[in-house]
N, CA, C and O atoms as CSV, one atom per row, in Angstrom:
chain,resi,resn,atom,element,x,y,z
A,1,MET,N,N,-7.200,-12.924,4.551
A,1,MET,CA,C,-7.011,-12.701,5.959
A,1,MET,C,C,-7.144,-11.218,6.226
A,1,MET,O,O,-6.614,-10.400,5.475
A,2,ARG,N,N,-7.841,-10.868,7.276
A,2,ARG,CA,C,-7.987,-9.480,7.673
A,2,ARG,C,C,-7.369,-9.299,9.048
A,2,ARG,O,O,-7.503,-10.147,9.930
A,3,ILE,N,N,-6.702,-8.192,9.203
A,3,ILE,CA,C,-6.019,-7.920,10.461
A,3,ILE,C,C,-6.639,-6.691,11.085
A,3,ILE,O,O,-6.855,-5.691,10.400
A,4,GLY,N,N,-6.927,-6.746,12.368
A,4,GLY,CA,C,-7.430,-5.593,13.101
A,4,GLY,C,C,-6.548,-5.340,14.298
A,4,GLY,O,O,-5.614,-6.096,14.563
A,5,PHE,N,N,-6.835,-4.304,15.004
A,5,PHE,CA,C,-6.047,-3.955,16.165
A,5,PHE,C,C,-6.945,-4.004,17.385
A,5,PHE,O,O,-7.968,-3.320,17.429
A,6,HIS,N,N,-6.579,-4.798,18.370
A,6,HIS,CA,C,-7.370,-5.041,19.557
A,6,HIS,C,C,-7.762,-3.725,20.226
A,6,HIS,O,O,-6.924,-2.858,20.475
A,7,GLY,N,N,-9.051,-3.601,20.508
A,7,GLY,CA,C,-9.534,-2.434,21.229
A,7,GLY,C,C,-9.823,-1.218,20.369
A,7,GLY,O,O,-10.268,-0.195,20.891
A,8,THR,N,N,-9.585,-1.297,19.069
A,8,THR,CA,C,-9.821,-0.134,18.213
A,8,THR,C,C,-11.093,-0.272,17.392
A,8,THR,O,O,-11.507,0.674,16.722
A,9,GLY,N,N,-11.705,-1.425,17.440
A,9,GLY,CA,C,-12.915,-1.637,16.658
A,9,GLY,C,C,-12.648,-1.858,15.186
A,9,GLY,O,O,-13.571,-1.789,14.375
A,10,THR,N,N,-11.400,-2.124,14.824
A,10,THR,CA,C,-11.083,-2.291,13.412
A,10,THR,C,C,-11.049,-3.750,12.987
A,10,THR,O,O,-10.944,-4.038,11.794
A,11,ALA,N,N,-11.132,-4.659,13.917
A,11,ALA,CA,C,-11.097,-6.074,13.544
A,11,ALA,C,C,-12.377,-6.428,12.800
A,11,ALA,O,O,-13.464,-5.985,13.172
A,12,VAL,N,N,-12.247,-7.206,11.780
A,12,VAL,CA,C,-13.397,-7.637,10.994
A,12,VAL,C,C,-13.553,-9.134,11.195
A,12,VAL,O,O,-12.609,-9.896,10.986
A,13,ARG,N,N,-14.728,-9.548,11.594
A,13,ARG,CA,C,-14.983,-10.974,11.788
A,13,ARG,C,C,-15.669,-11.517,10.544
A,13,ARG,O,O,-16.582,-10.893,10.004
A,14,HIS,N,N,-15.228,-12.666,10.102
A,14,HIS,CA,C,-15.855,-13.337,8.961
A,14,HIS,C,C,-16.905,-14.293,9.512
A,14,HIS,O,O,-16.583,-15.191,10.290
A,15,LEU,N,N,-18.145,-14.105,9.115
A,15,LEU,CA,C,-19.230,-14.945,9.573
A,15,LEU,C,C,-19.889,-15.639,8.400
A,15,LEU,O,O,-19.885,-15.134,7.278
A,16,ARG,N,N,-20.455,-16.805,8.675
A,16,ARG,CA,C,-21.197,-17.502,7.639
A,16,ARG,C,C,-22.401,-16.659,7.232
A,16,ARG,O,O,-23.012,-16.015,8.085
A,17,PRO,N,N,-22.752,-16.648,5.958
A,17,PRO,CA,C,-23.888,-15.843,5.504
A,17,PRO,C,C,-25.187,-16.146,6.231
A,17,PRO,O,O,-26.004,-15.246,6.425
A,18,ASP,N,N,-25.398,-17.413,6.644
A,18,ASP,CA,C,-26.654,-17.768,7.282
A,18,ASP,C,C,-26.760,-17.283,8.723
A,18,ASP,O,O,-27.853,-17.302,9.290
A,19,VAL,N,N,-25.644,-16.845,9.339
A,19,VAL,CA,C,-25.697,-16.339,10.708
A,19,VAL,C,C,-25.281,-14.885,10.806
A,19,VAL,O,O,-25.362,-14.301,11.886
A,20,ALA,N,N,-24.847,-14.291,9.731
A,20,ALA,CA,C,-24.392,-12.901,9.758
A,20,ALA,C,C,-25.591,-11.956,9.737
A,20,ALA,O,O,-26.502,-12.104,8.923
A,21,GLY,N,N,-25.571,-10.997,10.635
A,21,GLY,CA,C,-26.589,-9.966,10.641
A,21,GLY,C,C,-26.162,-8.836,9.718
A,21,GLY,O,O,-25.064,-8.876,9.163
A,22,PRO,N,N,-27.015,-7.826,9.545
A,22,PRO,CA,C,-26.680,-6.725,8.644
A,22,PRO,C,C,-25.479,-5.918,9.128
A,22,PRO,O,O,-24.846,-5.225,8.332
A,23,GLU,N,N,-25.157,-5.995,10.415
A,23,GLU,CA,C,-24.025,-5.242,10.943
A,23,GLU,C,C,-22.694,-5.957,10.739
A,23,GLU,O,O,-21.645,-5.411,11.083
A,24,HIS,N,N,-22.717,-7.167,10.186
A,24,HIS,CA,C,-21.496,-7.932,9.968
A,24,HIS,C,C,-21.225,-8.092,8.476
A,24,HIS,O,O,-22.140,-8.227,7.665
A,25,GLU,N,N,-19.974,-8.073,8.155
A,25,GLU,CA,C,-19.570,-8.260,6.767
A,25,GLU,C,C,-19.479,-9.749,6.459
A,25,GLU,O,O,-19.025,-10.542,7.283
A,26,VAL,N,N,-19.909,-10.104,5.288
A,26,VAL,CA,C,-19.731,-11.463,4.806
A,26,VAL,C,C,-18.712,-11.386,3.685
A,26,VAL,O,O,-18.938,-10.682,2.701
A,27,PRO,N,N,-17.581,-12.101,3.808
A,27,PRO,CA,C,-16.542,-12.002,2.784
A,27,PRO,C,C,-17.006,-12.565,1.451
A,27,PRO,O,O,-17.879,-13.432,1.412
A,28,PRO,N,N,-16.426,-12.076,0.356
A,28,PRO,CA,C,-16.805,-12.624,-0.949
A,28,PRO,C,C,-16.383,-14.082,-1.063
A,28,PRO,O,O,-15.448,-14.530,-0.399
A,29,GLU,N,N,-17.082,-14.800,-1.904
A,29,GLU,CA,C,-16.713,-16.188,-2.149
A,29,GLU,C,C,-15.330,-16.229,-2.794
A,29,GLU,O,O,-15.006,-15.356,-3.599
A,30,PRO,N,N,-14.501,-17.232,-2.454
A,30,PRO,CA,C,-13.155,-17.302,-3.006
A,30,PRO,C,C,-13.097,-17.272,-4.524
A,30,PRO,O,O,-12.146,-16.724,-5.081
A,31,ASP,N,N,-14.088,-17.845,-5.217
A,31,ASP,CA,C,-14.041,-17.867,-6.671
A,31,ASP,C,C,-14.324,-16.499,-7.292
A,31,ASP,O,O,-14.093,-16.318,-8.488
A,32,THR,N,N,-14.822,-15.519,-6.506
A,32,THR,CA,C,-15.061,-14.183,-7.039
A,32,THR,C,C,-13.909,-13.234,-6.738
A,32,THR,O,O,-13.925,-12.089,-7.188
A,33,MET,N,N,-12.923,-13.681,-5.995
A,33,MET,CA,C,-11.784,-12.847,-5.664
A,33,MET,C,C,-10.717,-12.973,-6.742
A,33,MET,O,O,-10.604,-14.014,-7.389
A,34,ASP,N,N,-9.940,-11.924,-6.937
A,34,ASP,CA,C,-8.845,-11.933,-7.899
A,34,ASP,C,C,-7.780,-12.907,-7.385
A,34,ASP,O,O,-7.230,-12.712,-6.301
A,35,GLN,N,N,-7.497,-13.929,-8.148
A,35,GLN,CA,C,-6.546,-14.958,-7.703
A,35,GLN,C,C,-5.115,-14.444,-7.638
A,35,GLN,O,O,-4.276,-15.049,-6.970
A,36,ASP,N,N,-4.821,-13.346,-8.315
A,36,ASP,CA,C,-3.482,-12.787,-8.301
A,36,ASP,C,C,-3.264,-11.827,-7.137
A,36,ASP,O,O,-2.121,-11.470,-6.852
A,37,THR,N,N,-4.315,-11.401,-6.463
A,37,THR,CA,C,-4.213,-10.401,-5.412
A,37,THR,C,C,-4.589,-10.998,-4.062
A,37,THR,O,O,-5.628,-11.643,-3.923
A,38,ALA,N,N,-3.732,-10.774,-3.071
A,38,ALA,CA,C,-4.001,-11.231,-1.709
A,38,ALA,C,C,-4.155,-10.021,-0.800
A,38,ALA,O,O,-3.339,-9.100,-0.827
A,39,GLU,N,N,-5.207,-10.035,0.000
A,39,GLU,CA,C,-5.434,-8.976,0.972
A,39,GLU,C,C,-4.628,-9.303,2.227
A,39,GLU,O,O,-4.868,-10.322,2.875
A,40,LEU,N,N,-3.679,-8.445,2.566
A,40,LEU,CA,C,-2.834,-8.678,3.734
A,40,LEU,C,C,-3.411,-8.051,4.991
A,40,LEU,O,O,-3.250,-8.595,6.084
A,41,ALA,N,N,-4.079,-6.919,4.851
A,41,ALA,CA,C,-4.678,-6.240,6.002
A,41,ALA,C,C,-5.780,-5.321,5.504
A,41,ALA,O,O,-5.730,-4.820,4.381
A,42,CYS,N,N,-6.776,-5.106,6.355
A,42,CYS,CA,C,-7.869,-4.209,6.018
A,42,CYS,C,C,-8.364,-3.567,7.298
A,42,CYS,O,O,-8.459,-4.224,8.335
A,43,ARG,N,N,-8.680,-2.284,7.227
A,43,ARG,CA,C,-9.269,-1.602,8.374
A,43,ARG,C,C,-10.321,-0.630,7.869
A,43,ARG,O,O,-10.246,-0.125,6.749
A,44,ARG,N,N,-11.312,-0.380,8.732
A,44,ARG,CA,C,-12.406,0.522,8.379
A,44,ARG,C,C,-12.684,1.429,9.560
A,44,ARG,O,O,-12.553,1.026,10.715
A,45,GLY,N,N,-13.068,2.653,9.261
A,45,GLY,CA,C,-13.493,3.590,10.292
A,45,GLY,C,C,-13.908,4.892,9.655
A,45,GLY,O,O,-13.281,5.357,8.704
A,46,ALA,N,N,-14.979,5.489,10.186
A,46,ALA,CA,C,-15.482,6.779,9.726
A,46,ALA,C,C,-15.747,6.785,8.223
A,46,ALA,O,O,-15.552,7.808,7.566
A,47,GLY,N,N,-16.187,5.660,7.676
A,47,GLY,CA,C,-16.515,5.588,6.262
A,47,GLY,C,C,-15.323,5.412,5.341
A,47,GLY,O,O,-15.479,5.418,4.120
A,48,ILE,N,N,-14.125,5.255,5.912
A,48,ILE,CA,C,-12.909,5.057,5.121
A,48,ILE,C,C,-12.484,3.600,5.248
A,48,ILE,O,O,-12.426,3.058,6.352
A,49,GLU,N,N,-12.190,2.971,4.120
A,49,GLU,CA,C,-11.651,1.612,4.126
A,49,GLU,C,C,-10.254,1.648,3.521
A,49,GLU,O,O,-10.046,2.175,2.428
A,50,VAL,N,N,-9.296,1.072,4.257
A,50,VAL,CA,C,-7.908,1.015,3.807
A,50,VAL,C,C,-7.506,-0.451,3.732
A,50,VAL,O,O,-7.684,-1.195,4.696
A,51,THR,N,N,-6.963,-0.868,2.587
A,51,THR,CA,C,-6.595,-2.259,2.378
A,51,THR,C,C,-5.166,-2.348,1.858
A,51,THR,O,O,-4.787,-1.634,0.929
A,52,LEU,N,N,-4.378,-3.228,2.463
A,52,LEU,CA,C,-3.023,-3.508,2.002
A,52,LEU,C,C,-3.094,-4.767,1.144
A,52,LEU,O,O,-3.534,-5.820,1.606
A,53,LEU,N,N,-2.656,-4.650,-0.109
A,53,LEU,CA,C,-2.761,-5.744,-1.072
A,53,LEU,C,C,-1.390,-6.173,-1.575
A,53,LEU,O,O,-0.491,-5.352,-1.756
A,54,TRP,N,N,-1.248,-7.472,-1.797
A,54,TRP,CA,C,-0.041,-8.030,-2.406
A,54,TRP,C,C,-0.449,-8.655,-3.726
A,54,TRP,O,O,-1.347,-9.496,-3.771
A,55,HIS,N,N,0.209,-8.248,-4.800
A,55,HIS,CA,C,-0.062,-8.772,-6.133
A,55,HIS,C,C,0.981,-9.856,-6.417
A,55,HIS,O,O,2.153,-9.559,-6.648
A,56,ARG,N,N,0.542,-11.099,-6.395
A,56,ARG,CA,C,1.450,-12.249,-6.439
A,56,ARG,C,C,2.351,-12.277,-7.665
A,56,ARG,O,O,3.553,-12.512,-7.540
A,57,THR,N,N,1.800,-12.047,-8.827
A,57,THR,CA,C,2.575,-12.167,-10.054
A,57,THR,C,C,3.709,-11.153,-10.114
A,57,THR,O,O,4.843,-11.506,-10.438
A,58,SER,N,N,3.409,-9.905,-9.805
A,58,SER,CA,C,4.418,-8.849,-9.890
A,58,SER,C,C,5.207,-8.681,-8.595
A,58,SER,O,O,6.295,-8.105,-8.605
A,59,GLY,N,N,4.672,-9.178,-7.486
A,59,GLY,CA,C,5.312,-8.993,-6.191
A,59,GLY,C,C,5.077,-7.603,-5.624
A,59,GLY,O,O,5.619,-7.265,-4.572
A,60,GLU,N,N,4.276,-6.794,-6.309
A,60,GLU,CA,C,4.022,-5.420,-5.880
A,60,GLU,C,C,3.056,-5.366,-4.706
A,60,GLU,O,O,2.138,-6.180,-4.603
A,61,LEU,N,N,3.274,-4.396,-3.822
A,61,LEU,CA,C,2.356,-4.096,-2.727
A,61,LEU,C,C,1.657,-2.791,-3.055
A,61,LEU,O,O,2.273,-1.859,-3.573
A,62,THR,N,N,0.361,-2.725,-2.751
A,62,THR,CA,C,-0.375,-1.486,-2.918
A,62,THR,C,C,-1.270,-1.263,-1.710
A,62,THR,O,O,-1.661,-2.207,-1.024
A,63,VAL,N,N,-1.585,-0.001,-1.465
A,63,VAL,CA,C,-2.567,0.359,-0.451
A,63,VAL,C,C,-3.735,0.988,-1.188
A,63,VAL,O,O,-3.566,1.942,-1.948
A,64,SER,N,N,-4.918,0.444,-0.954
A,64,SER,CA,C,-6.138,0.917,-1.584
A,64,SER,C,C,-6.972,1.646,-0.539
A,64,SER,O,O,-7.157,1.144,0.570
A,65,VAL,N,N,-7.477,2.833,-0.889
A,65,VAL,CA,C,-8.277,3.644,0.028
A,65,VAL,C,C,-9.597,3.976,-0.646
A,65,VAL,O,O,-9.617,4.432,-1.790
A,66,THR,N,N,-10.707,3.748,0.062
A,66,THR,CA,C,-12.035,4.076,-0.435
A,66,THR,C,C,-12.764,4.901,0.621
A,66,THR,O,O,-12.829,4.514,1.788
A,67,ASP,N,N,-13.315,6.045,0.199
A,67,ASP,CA,C,-14.094,6.915,1.077
A,67,ASP,C,C,-15.557,6.770,0.685
A,67,ASP,O,O,-15.974,7.247,-0.370
A,68,ALA,N,N,-16.337,6.110,1.540
A,68,ALA,CA,C,-17.740,5.852,1.228
A,68,ALA,C,C,-18.548,7.136,1.140
A,68,ALA,O,O,-19.483,7.210,0.343
A,69,ALA,N,N,-18.220,8.144,1.929
A,69,ALA,CA,C,-18.986,9.389,1.932
A,69,ALA,C,C,-18.843,10.146,0.614
A,69,ALA,O,O,-19.832,10.630,0.062
A,70,SER,N,N,-17.620,10.247,0.115
A,70,SER,CA,C,-17.392,11.011,-1.115
A,70,SER,C,C,-17.451,10.141,-2.362
A,70,SER,O,O,-17.613,10.650,-3.471
A,71,GLY,N,N,-17.320,8.831,-2.181
A,71,GLY,CA,C,-17.272,7.924,-3.316
A,71,GLY,C,C,-15.896,7.880,-3.959
A,71,GLY,O,O,-15.688,7.169,-4.942
A,72,GLY,N,N,-14.954,8.640,-3.406
A,72,GLY,CA,C,-13.603,8.681,-3.956
A,72,GLY,C,C,-12.771,7.485,-3.526
A,72,GLY,O,O,-13.024,6.870,-2.490
A,73,SER,N,N,-11.780,7.171,-4.336
A,73,SER,CA,C,-10.863,6.089,-3.991
A,73,SER,C,C,-9.549,6.308,-4.724
A,73,SER,O,O,-9.489,7.002,-5.739
A,74,PHE,N,N,-8.493,5.696,-4.182
A,74,PHE,CA,C,-7.196,5.707,-4.850
A,74,PHE,C,C,-6.403,4.503,-4.391
A,74,PHE,O,O,-6.697,3.896,-3.362
A,75,GLU,N,N,-5.388,4.169,-5.177
A,75,GLU,CA,C,-4.511,3.049,-4.852
A,75,GLU,C,C,-3.075,3.505,-5.049
A,75,GLU,O,O,-2.735,4.111,-6.065
A,76,LEU,N,N,-2.233,3.203,-4.057
A,76,LEU,CA,C,-0.836,3.620,-4.079
A,76,LEU,C,C,0.091,2.422,-4.148
A,76,LEU,O,O,-0.086,1.480,-3.375
A,77,PRO,N,N,1.065,2.416,-5.034
A,77,PRO,CA,C,2.107,1.390,-4.949
A,77,PRO,C,C,3.018,1.764,-3.778
A,77,PRO,O,O,3.347,2.936,-3.594
A,78,VAL,N,N,3.424,0.766,-2.989
A,78,VAL,CA,C,4.280,1.034,-1.832
A,78,VAL,C,C,5.434,0.042,-1.788
A,78,VAL,O,O,5.297,-1.109,-2.201
A,79,ALA,N,N,6.571,0.506,-1.281
A,79,ALA,CA,C,7.725,-0.370,-1.078
A,79,ALA,C,C,7.462,-1.230,0.155
A,79,ALA,O,O,6.746,-0.813,1.066
A,80,ALA,N,N,8.032,-2.411,0.185
A,80,ALA,CA,C,7.807,-3.339,1.301
A,80,ALA,C,C,8.160,-2.713,2.640
A,80,ALA,O,O,7.448,-2.918,3.623
A,81,ASP,N,N,9.251,-1.950,2.693
A,81,ASP,CA,C,9.659,-1.356,3.969
A,81,ASP,C,C,8.806,-0.156,4.373
A,81,ASP,O,O,8.967,0.364,5.477
A,82,GLU,N,N,7.903,0.294,3.502
A,82,GLU,CA,C,7.018,1.413,3.813
A,82,GLU,C,C,5.543,0.999,3.844
A,82,GLU,O,O,4.665,1.845,4.015
A,83,ALA,N,N,5.276,-0.284,3.682
A,83,ALA,CA,C,3.902,-0.763,3.547
A,83,ALA,C,C,3.046,-0.460,4.771
A,83,ALA,O,O,1.912,-0.003,4.623
A,84,LEU,N,N,3.554,-0.700,5.961
A,84,LEU,CA,C,2.749,-0.444,7.154
A,84,LEU,C,C,2.546,1.041,7.397
A,84,LEU,O,O,1.481,1.452,7.857
A,85,THR,N,N,3.549,1.847,7.097
A,85,THR,CA,C,3.391,3.300,7.220
A,85,THR,C,C,2.296,3.777,6.279
A,85,THR,O,O,1.427,4.552,6.678
A,86,ALA,N,N,2.333,3.321,5.033
A,86,ALA,CA,C,1.317,3.705,4.056
A,86,ALA,C,C,-0.059,3.180,4.460
A,86,ALA,O,O,-1.061,3.864,4.254
A,87,PHE,N,N,-0.123,1.987,5.026
A,87,PHE,CA,C,-1.392,1.401,5.466
A,87,PHE,C,C,-2.001,2.213,6.610
A,87,PHE,O,O,-3.204,2.475,6.612
A,88,HIS,N,N,-1.185,2.609,7.571
A,88,HIS,CA,C,-1.685,3.349,8.733
A,88,HIS,C,C,-1.927,4.827,8.443
A,88,HIS,O,O,-2.775,5.446,9.087
A,89,HIS,N,N,-1.211,5.396,7.500
A,89,HIS,CA,C,-1.319,6.828,7.190
A,89,HIS,C,C,-1.388,7.052,5.678
A,89,HIS,O,O,-0.510,7.705,5.113
A,90,PRO,N,N,-2.422,6.520,5.014
A,90,PRO,CA,C,-2.440,6.568,3.547
A,90,PRO,C,C,-2.510,7.980,2.968
A,90,PRO,O,O,-1.899,8.244,1.933
A,91,TYR,N,N,-3.233,8.881,3.605
A,91,TYR,CA,C,-3.333,10.236,3.062
A,91,TYR,C,C,-2.005,10.973,3.212
A,91,TYR,O,O,-1.577,11.667,2.289
A,92,GLY,N,N,-1.355,10.834,4.351
A,92,GLY,CA,C,-0.042,11.446,4.541
A,92,GLY,C,C,0.994,10.845,3.608
A,92,GLY,O,O,1.826,11.562,3.051
A,93,TYR,N,N,0.947,9.531,3.438
A,93,TYR,CA,C,1.887,8.855,2.544
A,93,TYR,C,C,1.677,9.321,1.106
A,93,TYR,O,O,2.639,9.593,0.388
A,94,ALA,N,N,0.417,9.413,0.692
A,94,ALA,CA,C,0.118,9.862,-0.671
A,94,ALA,C,C,0.622,11.285,-0.884
A,94,ALA,O,O,1.197,11.590,-1.929
A,95,ALA,N,N,0.413,12.149,0.088
A,95,ALA,CA,C,0.861,13.538,-0.025
A,95,ALA,C,C,2.374,13.611,-0.106
A,95,ALA,O,O,2.915,14.385,-0.896
A,96,ALA,N,N,3.069,12.810,0.705
A,96,ALA,CA,C,4.538,12.807,0.697
A,96,ALA,C,C,5.096,12.278,-0.621
A,96,ALA,O,O,6.195,12.655,-1.028
A,97,GLN,N,N,4.341,11.407,-1.285
A,97,GLN,CA,C,4.777,10.852,-2.574
A,97,GLN,C,C,4.346,11.720,-3.748
A,97,GLN,O,O,4.677,11.426,-4.896
A,98,GLY,N,N,3.609,12.789,-3.462
A,98,GLY,CA,C,3.131,13.669,-4.525
A,98,GLY,C,C,1.965,13.108,-5.317
A,98,GLY,O,O,1.732,13.501,-6.460
A,99,VAL,N,N,1.234,12.188,-4.704
A,99,VAL,CA,C,0.089,11.575,-5.364
A,99,VAL,C,C,-1.167,12.394,-5.032
A,99,VAL,O,O,-1.480,12.613,-3.862
A,100,ALA,N,N,-1.871,12.837,-6.056
A,100,ALA,CA,C,-3.136,13.550,-5.853
A,100,ALA,C,C,-4.230,12.537,-5.579
A,100,ALA,O,O,-4.292,11.487,-6.219
A,101,TYR,N,N,-5.071,12.848,-4.650
A,101,TYR,CA,C,-6.191,11.953,-4.332
A,101,TYR,C,C,-7.472,12.732,-4.188
A,101,TYR,O,O,-8.523,12.149,-3.920
């Protein structure tokens, strides 16, 4: 499931591969996804993709950040009560936690 915010252009629509144009994302097939990891939210903008993930076995939450322009990426473990803050402000959250990115 992907969550976007109305009016911000961050919502991602899942389309069938046979009707999706190049401007639309086609989600991976379920059998290629990690069965232990669930995507709770994802947003994209300015070449940055931020994803909130729940790891079922461990119960851990992480925020994954990928910068398409630089090719850099990082993943942060986050507490449940800080998950949305980390999702919305991953660079600030990483800096506050002393994580180099």
